[in-house]
C-alpha positions as MATLAB code, in Angstrom:
seq = 'MPVKFGFSQVIVDRETKRKVVKHEYMKQKTTQELIDYINEGQKPKLKRKCRVELDRRGVKLVWKKKELDI';
ca = [
     -31.604    0.544  -35.515;
     -32.669   -0.354  -31.744;
     -36.283   -1.058  -31.434;
     -37.746    1.963  -30.141;
     -41.167    2.233  -27.735;
     -42.616    5.201  -28.494;
     -42.383    8.325  -30.578;
     -38.977   10.512  -31.096;
     -39.567   13.603  -29.140;
     -37.813   17.113  -30.187;
     -37.011   19.399  -27.133;
     -35.837   22.894  -28.013;
     -33.648   24.716  -25.591;
     -35.400   28.279  -25.228;
     -31.973   29.987  -24.989;
     -29.923   28.954  -27.427;
     -32.757   27.856  -29.581;
     -30.536   24.289  -30.343;
     -32.886   21.514  -31.434;
     -32.323   18.017  -29.502;
     -34.071   14.750  -30.315;
     -34.970   12.422  -27.649;
     -35.299    8.750  -28.558;
     -37.192    6.223  -26.012;
     -35.947    2.810  -27.335;
     -36.755   -0.614  -25.978;
     -33.443   -1.377  -24.121;
     -34.463    1.871  -21.474;
     -36.910    0.673  -20.074;
     -36.480   -1.587  -17.101;
     -38.217   -5.285  -17.157;
     -41.346   -4.026  -14.517;
     -42.524   -1.591  -17.001;
     -42.032   -4.045  -19.928;
     -44.233   -6.669  -17.849;
     -46.400   -3.706  -17.056;
     -47.248   -3.146  -20.667;
     -47.864   -6.591  -21.889;
     -51.095   -7.042  -18.865;
     -52.302   -3.737  -19.630;
     -51.044   -2.038  -23.278;
     -53.613   -2.396  -26.218;
     -51.283   -1.953  -28.985;
     -50.624   -5.603  -30.128;
     -47.761   -4.701  -32.037;
     -45.673   -2.537  -28.957;
     -46.276   -5.694  -27.036;
     -44.823   -8.302  -29.367;
     -41.863   -5.977  -29.576;
     -41.975   -6.097  -25.534;
     -42.109   -9.929  -25.745;
     -39.299  -10.053  -27.638;
     -37.060   -7.585  -25.913;
     -37.891  -10.054  -22.718;
     -36.675  -12.987  -24.588;
     -33.480  -10.970  -25.937;
     -33.343  -10.068  -21.884;
     -33.459  -13.913  -20.981;
     -36.777  -13.339  -19.090;
     -38.947  -16.634  -18.849;
     -43.159  -15.607  -18.503;
     -45.756  -17.656  -16.863;
     -49.099  -16.837  -19.017;
     -52.164  -17.626  -15.998;
     -55.548  -17.463  -17.372;
     -57.782  -14.828  -15.457;
     -60.605  -16.725  -13.144;
     -64.022  -15.020  -13.466;
     -65.699  -14.583  -10.271;
     -69.723  -15.123  -10.690;
];
């Protein structure tokens, strides 16, 4: 089963009352979206999933230390 990025959503068509489940997978996200989430996200488990996905795509991450302005 593919790795999920977010929650699954159930979308109901109001005319026909049919339900469609929409999933949000890692492989659907762009590389820039994954990098932005690593930098700004709050959940360590999801950050790890993003790093694994970027590694699978062959993207090399370069870590830089933040400089403090005093």
